[in-house]
N, C-alpha and C positions, 0 to 999 in steps of 0.2 A: 654405519649407525651414528656415529659422532657428528657427521654432516647432517643425516636426516634430522636428528634431534634438534640441532642449531636452525635448519632450515623450518622446521614446524614452530617450534617456539617463536620465531621472528618473522611470519608471514603478514603481510598485508596485503589488503585487497587492491584491484586495479582502480583507478581512477574512474573507470564507467560503472563498475560495480558500487563504489563509494557514492556515485551521484543517483544512483537507483536506490541505495538505501535511505539517502537525504530527503527523496522526493516520493515519499511513500502515498501521499493523498494524490488522487487523479485529478489532471487538469481538466477544464470543461471541454467536452467535445474531442479529446484526445485520447489515443491508445496508450494503454499502460504499458511499462516495460515488460519484458518476458516474465520476470519475476516479480511477485507480487506478495506482500505481506498483510498479516491480519491487523485488525483494529479492536475497538471493545466498546461496553457501556450500558446502565440505567436503574430504576428506583420505587419506595413507596411505604405507607404505615398503617397500622391497623388495629382493630378493637374487636374483640372475640364476643359475639353474643350466643344468645341459645341455639346453637345448631345454624345460625346466620351469620354471614361475615357483613360487618357493618363499618363504613369508612368515616373517620373524623378527620374532616378536610381542614386545610389549611390555606388561606390565601396565597398563592405561588405567583400570580402573575395580576396586573392591572385589569386585564382583560376580561370583561363579564360576557354573559349569554348573547349571543348574537353579534358580538364585535368582530371584526376581521382584523387578522394580524397584518403589521404593516411594519416597516425599518425604520421610522422615523420618531422621535419623542414628540411629546404632545407641543413643546414650546419650540419647535424646530421649523425655521422658515426655508423651504426647500428651494433649492436653486434651479434656475431655468431648466427644463428637460427633466428634473427629479421628478417621480412620482413615489406614492408612499403605497407601494404595492408591491409583493412578494409573489413574481409571476414564474411561469416554466424557465428552467435553467439557472433560479435563482434557488437559495437555500431556504427551504419550507418550514415555517414556524407552526407547529401544530395549533389550532385553535379548536380544542375540544374541551370548552368549559363544562365545569360541573355545575350543579345547582346548589351553588353557595346557601349555607345555612340550613339545608335541608339533610338528613340521613338518608345515603343512598345505599341499596339493598341488593347487591348484585347476586346472581344464582350462586349456590355453593360451588366451591373452587374445588380441583381434585387435589387429594393428597399426595405429594410427590416427594422421594426420597432424595434429598440432595446430599450426596455423599460428601465428607469433607475429604479434600486431596490436597490439602495447604501442603502437607509434609511429603507428597509425592514428587519423585523424581521426573522432571517435564525436559522435553527437548523442542525447540522450535525447528520446523523444515520448511524449506521454500517450496512454492508453486510453480510450476513449469508448465505452461499451457500450450497448446498446439499452435504451429506457424499459423499467422494469419488473424489470430484472436484479436479482439477490440472489444473496447468497453464504449457504453453510451451511457450519459447521465440520465438520471429519472426526473421527470418532470413532477410536479404536484400532483397531477390528474393521474399519472401512471401510480403514483405511490398510493393514492386513494383508492384505485382499481384493485389492487392486491388485497385489499381489506373489505371493500364493498362488493367487488365483483364486477362484471361486465354490464349488470343493470344499473349501476351506477349506486349513489347514495340515495337513500330513501328520502320522499319530499319531506317527511314529517322531521327528518333528522338535521338538527342545527350544526352538528359537530363535524370539522374535519374528516376525523377518524372516529370509530367506535370509542366511546368515553370510557369502557370498560378496559381499554389497555392502560390507562392513566398517565398518557402521554401529552397531555396539554401543557404547552410553552417549551416543550422540547424543539429544538432546530434538528430537522432531517435532511441527510444529503444521502446520495446512493447511486449504483451504477449498475447497469446490466452487462453480464461478460458474454460475448458470442464468440463461435468458432468461426474458422475462414469462410464458412459457407453461410454465416449468418444464422445459425441455431444457437438458441441459448444453452450456455454452461451453467451458469451460476448467477445470482442476484447478491447483492449484499449492500443492507441499508444501515447508516449509522444514526444515532440520535444522541444528543449533546445537550446539557442542562447545567451550566456550572460544574462542578466536580463530578456530576451524575452523567452516565450516558449508558449507550447499549449498542450491541451489534447483533445484526439479523442476517443470517446466511440462507438462501434457498436454492434448491437443485431439484430439478425434474427427475423423478424417477428413483433418486438414490440420495445417501445423506451428503451432506456438504463435504468437501475434502477435509479430513481429520489435519490439522496442522501443529497443534499443540498439547494435545490432552490424550492420554492412552487409558481409555476407560476399561476395566473388566465388566462386559456388559452381561456376565453371569450373576453379578452382583448388585443388589439394590434398585433393580427394574422396579418400576410403577405402571401403572396403567390407568387410563382414561379413555372413556367412551371406545373401549375395545383396542387402544393403541399403546402400545409399549414405548415408555420415557425413561431416559437415561439422563439423572441429574447430577450435579457435581457443586461445590462450594469451596471458596478458597478465602483465606484472611492474611493478608501480606502486605507491606508497602512496596507496590507496584512501579511507583514514579519517583521514589527516592526523596520524598518530602517528610518524611519521619512521621507519617499519619498512615495507620492501617488502613488498607482498602479492603472492602469486602464485595465478593464477586460471586455471582451464581451463573450457573449455564444449564441448559437442557438441549437435547436433541432427540427427534422422533421422524418418523413418516406419517403425514396426513391421510386421510382417508381417500383423498383425491390424489395420492401419489407423489406428493411433494416433499422432499427431504428437508428438515428445519434444523438449524442450530440456532440457539438465541442466548446471549450473554449480557448480564447487566451488572453494574457496581456503582458505589456510593449512593445510593438512594437519596434523592432531593429532600425527601420527608423524614429521613431516619435519625434526626437529632443525633448524629454520634455514630449510628450504624451497628449493625449487626446482621450476622448472616441469616437469621430467621428473617428479617425483615427484608433483605436483599431475595430470598428464596420466594416470599409472598409476592414480590413483584414480578419475578419471573414467572410463577405459577399463574397468574393474571393473564400473561400472555399465551400460555400453555392452553388455558380454557379456552381464550378468544380464537385461537387457532384450531381446536378441535372442538367446538362447541356444536357442530354439525359439518357434515360432508362437505367439504368445500370452504371452510373456514379461511383459507388463504387461496388467493387466486393468480394463476401466472399466463393463463392463455393469451391476454393481450401483449404479452411479452415474447412469446416462443419463438418469434421470427424477427430479425432487424428489418428496418424498412430499406435499408441501403447498406452494401457490404465494401468498405474501401478495397481497392485493387491490392494487391500483394503477392510478393515473390520471394521464396525462400531457396537457396541454392548453396551447395557445399563445392569446394575445389581442394583437388588432391596435389597439385603443384602452382607454383607461382606463375607460371605461363597461362595457366586457366583462368585465374583471378585477374591477370593483367588484360585478358580479353574484354574484359567490362570497360569500354571506353571513358565513361564518365568518372572512373577511379584510377585508371593507369597512370596519369599523370603524378599521382599522389603516392604512387607504391614504389618499393626498391625495385631497381631492375635487376638484380640478382640476389641470391642468396647472402645473408650476412657472412662476413669474414670469419671464419674459424667454425661455422655450422656447416659449410659445403664440405668442408674436408673432414669433419668429424666421422669416425668409423663406427662408432657405438649406436644407442638406441637414438636415432636422430628421427624427427617428425615434423610433418608440416600440415598446418590446418587450416583453411580458409572458408569462408562464410559471408554471403551476401543476404542480407535482410532488408526488405523494401516493404513499406506500407504507406499508401497514399495519404499525404497530409501528416504523417506521423514520423516515418524514419527512413532512411536511406542509407544504409551502414555496410562496408565493407571491411571484414577483419582478417588479419593473415598473422601466422603465428608460426615461428620456427622453436622447437624443443630439442634440448640435450640435456639428459638426466633432469637436474633440477634448475638449469637455466632455459631462458625463455628470451626471445626477441619478437614482441609484438607491436604490431603497426594497424591503427583502427582509423578508417577514413570516414567522416561524418559529412555526408552532402545534403544541401537544402536546408541548413540552419536546423538540424536535428538531435542538437545536443549541445546542452549548457556548457558554459567554459567560465574561467575566472582569468581574465585578462590583465596582465600586469606590464610595467615597463622596465625595460633594462636598466633605467636608471635610479630603480629602486630595490637594489640588491635585498634589502632587509624584507622583502615580499616573496623570494623566491630562493635566495642562496643558501642550501642545505650547509655549507662549509662555516655557516654564522653560528649555527645551532646544535649543540651537542645531544645526542640522545639520553634520556627519553624527551621527543619532542613536546610532549603534554606538559613538561616542565619549560622548556626553555623557549617555546615559540609564543609570543605574543599573542591573544586571542584573536585580534584584530587581523591577523597573517594566518591563520589556520587554514583557509581555502586555498589561499595562492601557494602557499607553502608546501600543501598537501599535492595541489594538480595545478600549476600555473600555465597559462596560454600565452603565447608571445606572439606577436604579429610577424608574419613572415619576413617582412622587409628588416624587423629587428633581431632576426637570428642570427645566432654567431657561433662559433668555436666556444668562445669565453662562458656563453650563456649554457651550452652543453656541459661545460666543465662545473659550473657552479650547481647543476642540478646532480650531480655523481655522490654516490655515497658506496661504502665497502659492501660487498654482497656476502650473504652466507656461505655459498661455495666457493668463496675466492673471487678476485678480480673485481669489478666494479657494475653498480646498477644505475640506469639513468630514466628518469620519467618527466615529460612535460608535453603540452598541447602546442601545435603551432597553427594560427589561423591566416587563412590566405585571402587574398583581395576578393574573391568571388564567394566568401562566405563558407568555404569549405574547411573543416577543422581534421587536423591529424593528430591522433594521440600516439606518442611512442613510449615504450616501456621495454627498455634492452638491458640484458644480464650478458655479462661475461665480454664486453666490447669495450674498447678504449674510447674516450671521449671523440677523437678524431674519427673513428670508424662509423661512430654515431653521427657526427657532423656532416662528413660525406654521404650517409645515407639522405639525411633531410636535404643538404644543399643540392642535390640532384633534382629535387623536386620543385627547385625556385624558378 
C-alpha cells in the first residue's frame, strides 16, 4: 500500500497524452485524437413588457443591415492575393444584424427552470470514439443549413442566421464527427465574442454524450411545445481571472429526434452579468430550436462525402508487432532486460492505429506491477515534437532541476524539459542519463523522443531499467 500511495500521488501523464491535452482545438481537415474534450459559451439582455419580451438593443458591431462580414479593417490595404471574404474553411463571423433603433418583439419565449448547480460536485470524463472515426470542419453554408434547413435561407431574409438567436457578431467554428463508415456521430459548434461564447452539441437519435454534468432529471424539468427540457446554471470563476463567470445550459430532444445540449456564458450584453440574463440567452436558442418540428436540421450532414482509409489492430506479442515492416526497424528486437525474466504479473500490449493523412502509429508496452516500458513509433510526420540540442542541457537535463519542476524549470523550457526530442545522430548514453529520475517504485525512469532522418519519431518511456539498458534499446535502431 505504501508503494501504491506513492505511485498514485506522483503520477504524470505520458508525452503523447500531454500533447493531446495541449491541442484540444481541431486542426483544419484533420482527424482529432482518440480522446476529445469539451469546450463552452454565449450571451443577451432584456426588458420585460406587458406579457411580451422586448429587447433593448446596444450597438455591438459596426456592421449594419445588408453589410457582409469581412476580415479586414476599413483602412487596411490588402496584400497581393488577399481578399476581404470569410469563405468556406475559414471562421464564420455571423452577420445577422438587428434593425437598429427599432423595438423588436419576438414571440413569447418558454419558461425554463435553470436549476443552480454551482455547488454540485462535478467530474469531467474523456470521450473515446470508435476506431476510424474522424472529423470534418463545417463550412459557413453547412452551419446555415442547420438552422435554415435544406430549402435554404428565405429570399426575404437578410441575415446569415435567424436573428432571434442573437448571435450577430459571434465568430463560429465547428466540426462534424463521423464513425469509420462515414455516419454522423455528433456535431459541435462553438461561438465566441470577447469573453462571451457558447457551445452547441447535436446528436441524432439521442442526447449528446454527457461529459461533465450529472443532472437529476426527475427535478426541475420544463416543457415547451411538448418537449421536456433540462436546464442548469452556474456562477464561478471558470478561467482563474478573479471574475465571476455566469453559465447556463440546457438539453432536450427536438421534435425531429435530434439530441441537443447548449451552453452559454458571459453574455456580451449583460454589463456585469447574472444567471438570469444568461438564462435568457439560452432560452432564445431553445425557442428557436423548438419553434416547430424541424427547428434544427442535420440531414445534409448525416453521411460524410468521403471516408479516409483506416486500420486498427492489436498485438499480443512483440513478434507480431515486428511483422509490420514499416515499424520493425524502430522497435526493440527483444523484451527489455528484467521484464523477460520477471515471474509475476507481466503483460505485453501492442496496438497499430492508422488513418489516412492523419496518423500512422504503432505502440508497444511491457508492464510489471507499476513499472512500464513503452515505445511508440510515429510514422509519416503524425506527431508534434519539441526538438532540442545536446549542446543545450538546460533544455532537457532533469538533473539541473529539483522537484517540483513548476518552481525550478524556467517557463521557456517547460515543453522541452517535459518531452524533449533529439535527432537520432545526436543521441548518446549521456543524453539518456540526463533524462533519468527516481521512480516511485524504486530504480529510475527515463523519457524522451528520437527523431530519425526519414521523419519517423520514436517516443521512449522506460521504468526500472538502467541508463545503459535504455541506450542499448535506442542504439540498435540507429
